[in-house]
C-alpha positions as a Markdown table, in Angstrom:
| # | Residue | x | y | z |
|---|---|---|---|---|
| 1 | Met | 0.0 | 0.0 | 0.0 |
| 2 | Asp | 1.3 | 3.4 | -0.9 |
| 3 | Leu | 0.8 | 5.6 | 2.2 |
| 4 | Gln | 1.1 | 8.8 | 0.1 |
| 5 | Leu | 3.6 | 10.3 | 2.5 |
| 6 | Ala | 6.2 | 11.3 | -0.1 |
| 7 | Gly | 7.1 | 15.0 | 0.4 |
| 8 | Arg | 5.1 | 15.4 | 3.6 |
| 9 | Val | 6.8 | 17.3 | 6.5 |
| 10 | Ala | 6.9 | 15.5 | 9.8 |
| 11 | Leu | 8.1 | 16.8 | 13.2 |
| 12 | Val | 9.1 | 14.2 | 15.7 |
| 13 | Thr | 10.0 | 15.1 | 19.3 |
| 14 | Gly | 12.2 | 12.9 | 21.4 |
| 15 | Ala | 13.8 | 11.8 | 18.2 |
| 16 | Ser | 17.3 | 11.1 | 19.5 |
| 17 | Ala | 16.8 | 7.6 | 20.7 |
| 18 | Gly | 14.3 | 4.7 | 21.2 |
| 19 | Leu | 10.8 | 4.9 | 19.7 |
| 20 | Gly | 11.3 | 8.5 | 18.4 |
| 21 | Arg | 14.4 | 7.6 | 16.5 |
| 22 | Thr | 12.8 | 4.6 | 14.9 |
| 23 | Ile | 9.6 | 6.5 | 14.0 |
| 24 | Ala | 11.7 | 9.2 | 12.4 |
| 25 | Arg | 13.7 | 6.7 | 10.4 |
| 26 | Met | 10.5 | 4.9 | 9.2 |
| 27 | Leu | 8.8 | 8.1 | 8.2 |
| 28 | Ala | 11.9 | 9.0 | 6.2 |
| 29 | Glu | 11.8 | 5.7 | 4.5 |
| 30 | Glu | 8.2 | 6.5 | 3.4 |
| 31 | Gly | 9.4 | 9.7 | 1.8 |
| 32 | Cys | 8.8 | 12.3 | 4.5 |
| 33 | Lys | 10.9 | 15.3 | 5.2 |
| 34 | Leu | 11.9 | 15.4 | 8.8 |
| 35 | Ala | 12.3 | 17.9 | 11.7 |
| 36 | Leu | 14.0 | 16.2 | 14.6 |
| 37 | Val | 13.7 | 17.6 | 18.1 |
| 38 | Ala | 15.5 | 16.4 | 21.3 |
| 39 | Arg | 18.1 | 17.6 | 23.8 |
| 40 | Arg | 21.0 | 15.4 | 22.8 |
| 41 | Arg | 22.6 | 17.0 | 19.7 |
| 42 | Pro | 25.2 | 14.3 | 18.9 |
| 43 | Leu | 22.4 | 11.7 | 18.7 |
| 44 | Leu | 20.3 | 13.9 | 16.6 |
| 45 | Asp | 23.2 | 14.6 | 14.2 |
| 46 | Ser | 23.9 | 10.9 | 13.9 |
| 47 | Leu | 20.3 | 10.2 | 13.0 |
| 48 | Ala | 20.3 | 13.0 | 10.5 |
| 49 | Ala | 23.3 | 11.5 | 8.8 |
| 50 | Glu | 21.4 | 8.2 | 8.5 |
| 51 | Ile | 18.5 | 9.8 | 6.6 |
| 52 | Pro | 19.9 | 12.5 | 4.3 |
| 53 | Gln | 17.0 | 11.9 | 1.9 |
| 54 | Ala | 14.7 | 13.4 | 4.5 |
| 55 | Glu | 16.4 | 16.8 | 4.4 |
| 56 | Pro | 16.5 | 16.6 | 8.2 |
| 57 | Leu | 16.2 | 19.8 | 10.3 |
| 58 | Val | 17.9 | 19.2 | 13.6 |
| 59 | Ile | 16.5 | 21.2 | 16.5 |
| 60 | Glu | 18.3 | 20.9 | 19.8 |
| 61 | Gln | 15.6 | 21.9 | 22.3 |
| 62 | Asp | 14.3 | 21.1 | 25.7 |
| 63 | Ile | 10.5 | 21.0 | 25.0 |
| 64 | Thr | 9.7 | 22.1 | 28.5 |
| 65 | Ala | 11.3 | 25.5 | 28.1 |
| 66 | Pro | 8.8 | 28.3 | 28.1 |
| 67 | Asp | 9.6 | 29.4 | 24.5 |
| 68 | Ala | 10.2 | 25.9 | 23.1 |
| 69 | Ala | 6.9 | 25.7 | 21.1 |
| 70 | Ala | 7.3 | 29.0 | 19.4 |
| 71 | Arg | 11.0 | 28.2 | 18.6 |
| 72 | Ile | 10.2 | 24.8 | 17.2 |
| 73 | Arg | 7.2 | 26.1 | 15.1 |
| 74 | Asp | 9.3 | 29.0 | 13.7 |
| 75 | Ala | 12.2 | 26.7 | 12.8 |
| 76 | Val | 10.0 | 24.2 | 11.0 |
| 77 | Leu | 8.0 | 26.7 | 9.0 |
| 78 | Ala | 11.0 | 28.7 | 8.1 |
| 79 | Arg | 12.7 | 25.6 | 6.7 |
| 80 | Phe | 9.8 | 23.7 | 5.1 |
| 81 | Gly | 7.0 | 26.2 | 4.9 |
| 82 | Arg | 4.5 | 23.7 | 6.4 |
| 83 | Cys | 4.1 | 20.9 | 8.9 |
| 84 | Asp | 1.9 | 18.0 | 8.0 |
| 85 | Ile | 2.6 | 15.5 | 10.7 |
| 86 | Leu | 3.4 | 16.1 | 14.4 |
| 87 | Val | 4.5 | 13.1 | 16.5 |
| 88 | Asn | 4.5 | 14.1 | 20.2 |
| 89 | Asn | 6.9 | 11.4 | 21.4 |
| 90 | Ala | 9.0 | 13.1 | 24.1 |
| 91 | Gly | 8.1 | 12.0 | 27.6 |
| 92 | Gly | 9.0 | 9.5 | 30.3 |
| 93 | Ser | 7.7 | 7.3 | 33.0 |
| 94 | Arg | 8.0 | 8.5 | 36.6 |
| 95 | Pro | 7.4 | 5.5 | 39.0 |
| 96 | Gln | 7.4 | 6.5 | 42.7 |
| 97 | Pro | 8.3 | 4.3 | 45.7 |
| 98 | Asp | 5.9 | 6.4 | 47.8 |
| 99 | Leu | 3.5 | 9.2 | 47.0 |
| 100 | Gly | 6.0 | 11.3 | 45.1 |
| 101 | Thr | 6.8 | 15.0 | 45.8 |
| 102 | Pro | 4.9 | 18.0 | 44.4 |
| 103 | Glu | 7.9 | 18.8 | 42.2 |
| 104 | Ile | 8.0 | 15.3 | 40.6 |
| 105 | Trp | 4.3 | 15.5 | 39.8 |
| 106 | Ala | 4.6 | 19.0 | 38.4 |
| 107 | Glu | 7.6 | 17.9 | 36.3 |
| 108 | Ala | 5.8 | 14.9 | 34.9 |
| 109 | Met | 2.8 | 16.9 | 34.0 |
| 110 | Glu | 4.9 | 19.5 | 32.3 |
| 111 | Leu | 6.9 | 17.0 | 30.2 |
| 112 | Asn | 4.2 | 14.5 | 29.4 |
| 113 | Phe | 1.2 | 16.9 | 28.9 |
| 114 | His | 1.8 | 20.6 | 28.8 |
| 115 | Ala | 4.9 | 20.6 | 26.5 |
| 116 | Gly | 3.2 | 18.6 | 23.8 |
| 117 | Leu | 0.0 | 20.6 | 24.1 |
| 118 | Arg | 1.9 | 23.8 | 23.5 |
| 119 | Ile | 3.8 | 22.5 | 20.5 |
| 120 | Thr | 0.5 | 21.2 | 19.0 |
| 121 | His | -1.4 | 24.4 | 19.6 |
| 122 | Ala | 1.5 | 26.3 | 18.0 |
| 123 | Leu | 1.3 | 24.3 | 14.8 |
| 124 | Val | -2.4 | 23.9 | 14.5 |
| 125 | Pro | -3.0 | 27.2 | 12.7 |
| 126 | Ala | -0.6 | 26.2 | 9.9 |
| 127 | Met | -2.3 | 22.8 | 9.6 |
| 128 | Gln | -5.7 | 24.5 | 9.4 |
| 129 | Ala | -4.5 | 26.9 | 6.7 |
| 130 | Gln | -3.5 | 23.9 | 4.5 |
| 131 | Gln | -6.5 | 21.8 | 5.5 |
| 132 | Phe | -4.4 | 18.8 | 6.4 |
| 133 | Gly | -2.7 | 17.6 | 9.5 |
| 134 | Arg | -1.9 | 14.5 | 11.5 |
| 135 | Ile | -1.2 | 14.8 | 15.3 |
| 136 | Ile | 0.0 | 11.6 | 17.0 |
| 137 | Asn | 0.7 | 11.4 | 20.7 |
| 138 | Leu | 2.8 | 8.7 | 22.2 |
| 139 | Thr | 1.5 | 8.3 | 25.8 |
| 140 | Gly | 1.5 | 5.4 | 28.2 |
| 141 | Gln | -0.5 | 2.9 | 30.2 |
| 142 | Asp | -3.8 | 3.9 | 31.8 |
| 143 | Glu | -3.9 | 0.8 | 34.0 |
| 144 | Pro | -1.8 | 1.9 | 37.0 |
| 145 | His | 0.2 | -0.8 | 38.6 |
| 146 | Asn | 1.7 | 1.5 | 41.2 |
| 147 | Val | 2.1 | 5.3 | 41.8 |
| 148 | Asn | 3.5 | 6.7 | 38.7 |
| 149 | Ala | 3.5 | 10.5 | 38.1 |
| 150 | Ala | 3.3 | 9.9 | 34.3 |
| 151 | Asn | -0.1 | 8.1 | 34.5 |
| 152 | Ala | -2.1 | 11.3 | 35.2 |
| 153 | Pro | -0.7 | 13.2 | 32.2 |
| 154 | Asn | -1.3 | 10.2 | 30.0 |
| 155 | Gly | -4.9 | 10.4 | 30.9 |
| 156 | Ala | -4.9 | 14.1 | 30.3 |
| 157 | Val | -3.5 | 13.7 | 26.9 |
| 158 | His | -6.1 | 11.2 | 25.9 |
| 159 | Ile | -9.0 | 13.5 | 27.0 |
| 160 | Trp | -7.4 | 16.6 | 25.4 |
| 161 | Ala | -6.7 | 14.7 | 22.2 |
| 162 | Lys | -10.3 | 13.5 | 22.0 |
| 163 | Ala | -11.6 | 17.1 | 22.4 |
| 164 | Leu | -9.1 | 18.4 | 19.9 |
| 165 | Ser | -10.1 | 15.8 | 17.3 |
| 166 | Arg | -13.7 | 17.0 | 17.5 |
| 167 | Thr | -12.6 | 20.6 | 17.0 |
| 168 | Leu | -10.2 | 20.0 | 14.1 |
| 169 | Gly | -11.9 | 17.3 | 12.1 |
| 170 | Leu | -13.5 | 19.6 | 9.6 |
| 171 | His | -10.1 | 21.0 | 8.8 |
| 172 | Gly | -8.7 | 17.7 | 7.6 |
| 173 | Ile | -6.7 | 17.2 | 10.8 |
| 174 | Thr | -6.8 | 13.9 | 12.8 |
| 175 | Val | -5.6 | 13.5 | 16.4 |
| 176 | Asn | -4.8 | 10.1 | 17.9 |
| 177 | Ser | -2.9 | 8.6 | 20.8 |
| 178 | Ile | -0.8 | 5.5 | 21.1 |
| 179 | Pro | 0.1 | 4.1 | 24.5 |
| 180 | Pro | 3.0 | 1.7 | 23.9 |
| 181 | Gly | 3.2 | -1.5 | 26.0 |
| 182 | Arg | 6.6 | -3.0 | 26.8 |
| 183 | Ile | 8.6 | -2.2 | 23.7 |
| 184 | His | 12.4 | -2.3 | 23.5 |
| 185 | Ser | 13.6 | 1.2 | 24.0 |
| 186 | Glu | 16.1 | 3.2 | 26.1 |
| 187 | Gln | 13.6 | 3.6 | 28.9 |
| 188 | Ile | 12.4 | 0.0 | 29.0 |
| 189 | Asp | 15.8 | -1.7 | 28.5 |
| 190 | Asn | 17.9 | 0.6 | 30.7 |
| 191 | Arg | 15.4 | 1.7 | 33.5 |
| 192 | Ile | 12.3 | -0.3 | 33.8 |
| 193 | Met | 13.4 | -3.8 | 32.9 |
| 194 | Pro | 17.2 | -3.7 | 32.6 |
| 195 | Thr | 17.8 | -7.5 | 32.8 |
| 196 | Ala | 17.1 | -10.3 | 30.4 |
| 197 | Glu | 15.5 | -12.2 | 33.2 |
| 198 | Ser | 13.0 | -9.4 | 34.0 |
| 199 | Gln | 12.1 | -9.0 | 30.3 |
| 200 | Arg | 11.6 | -12.7 | 29.9 |
| 201 | His | 9.4 | -13.0 | 33.0 |
| 202 | Trp | 7.3 | -10.1 | 31.8 |
| 203 | Ala | 6.9 | -11.5 | 28.4 |
| 204 | Glu | 6.0 | -14.9 | 29.6 |
| 205 | Thr | 3.5 | -13.8 | 32.3 |
| 206 | Gln | 2.0 | -10.6 | 30.9 |
| 207 | Val | 2.1 | -10.5 | 27.1 |
| 208 | Pro | -0.2 | -12.9 | 25.2 |
| 209 | Val | 2.1 | -12.9 | 22.1 |
| 210 | Gly | 5.0 | -14.0 | 24.3 |
| 211 | Tyr | 7.6 | -11.4 | 23.6 |
| 212 | Ile | 8.5 | -7.7 | 24.1 |
| 213 | Gly | 7.9 | -5.7 | 21.0 |
| 214 | Glu | 10.4 | -3.9 | 18.8 |
| 215 | Pro | 10.1 | -0.1 | 18.0 |
| 216 | Glu | 9.2 | -1.0 | 14.4 |
| 217 | Asp | 6.0 | -2.7 | 15.8 |
| 218 | Leu | 4.8 | 0.7 | 16.9 |
| 219 | Gly | 6.3 | 2.7 | 14.0 |
| 220 | Val | 4.2 | 1.0 | 11.4 |
| 221 | Leu | 1.0 | 2.3 | 13.1 |
| 222 | Val | 2.5 | 5.8 | 13.4 |
| 223 | Cys | 3.2 | 5.8 | 9.7 |
| 224 | Phe | -0.3 | 4.6 | 8.8 |
| 225 | Leu | -2.0 | 7.2 | 11.1 |
| 226 | Ala | 0.3 | 9.9 | 9.6 |
| 227 | Ser | -0.9 | 9.1 | 6.1 |
| 228 | Pro | -3.8 | 10.5 | 4.1 |
| 229 | Arg | -5.1 | 6.9 | 4.0 |
| 230 | Ala | -6.0 | 7.2 | 7.7 |
| 231 | Arg | -8.4 | 10.1 | 7.2 |
| 232 | Tyr | -11.3 | 8.5 | 9.0 |
| 233 | Ile | -9.4 | 7.5 | 12.1 |
| 234 | Thr | -9.4 | 10.2 | 14.7 |
| 235 | Gly | -10.0 | 10.7 | 18.4 |
| 236 | Gln | -8.7 | 7.2 | 19.2 |
| 237 | Val | -6.5 | 5.6 | 21.8 |
| 238 | Ile | -4.8 | 2.6 | 20.1 |
| 239 | His | -2.7 | 0.3 | 22.3 |
| 240 | Val | 0.4 | -1.4 | 20.9 |
| 241 | Asp | 1.3 | -3.9 | 23.6 |
| 242 | Gly | 1.1 | -7.5 | 22.3 |
| 243 | Gly | -2.3 | -7.9 | 24.0 |
| 244 | Ala | -1.0 | -7.1 | 27.5 |
| 245 | Arg | -3.8 | -4.7 | 28.3 |
| 246 | Arg | -6.7 | -6.6 | 29.9 |
| 247 | Phe | -9.6 | -4.2 | 29.3 |
| 248 | Pro | -11.5 | -4.7 | 26.0 |
| 249 | His | -12.0 | -1.0 | 25.4 |
């Protein structure tokens, strides 16, 4: 299937490693031009060198900075003149051994909700003007296993994205959210399940398909949702977790 992505401009936050890096590479393979946002410039530069066909724009930026959204928007529009696809990938889990401090909860909400909201709102007028846009939010689980400061912003993104989808649908803009399950990434492999034994135990006891996913397993969905082909899919929360989530809806 031709996803009709050739020449589209995609902005990916958290693009330096893990899921964001794979998503950016896969969008490039589909013919997209790329704007890459993250804090680690050497990793962004190495990714840009891997995908020269995407005419990559490298933006070294902490997305939680007060002026980040405007700086990112201005850089992308100055370079490409448009932004067709926004992948809000930057974020992180914040499990707490107790109740967590007010500072941790505030930081988690800023990183996982407010920063992506500001970037999205900054780019929506350009998408409305061209009557096309794809907004895809990478979130996280909504079945809390413990106290995790990232769970609340995940839920906030899902509700905000649903409301946004109803507001922007007539402008040809779709808004969807993807909560990844256990997928090999910097966060999963280095922090959450850093040993082969912990990964094997999780896969055997929690994942019906019996293994932990690869970033490409999620990237294929991002590429489809980013395409004109996915025009009738909006306001959805689509889990990519090998069946680990127990709720049917």
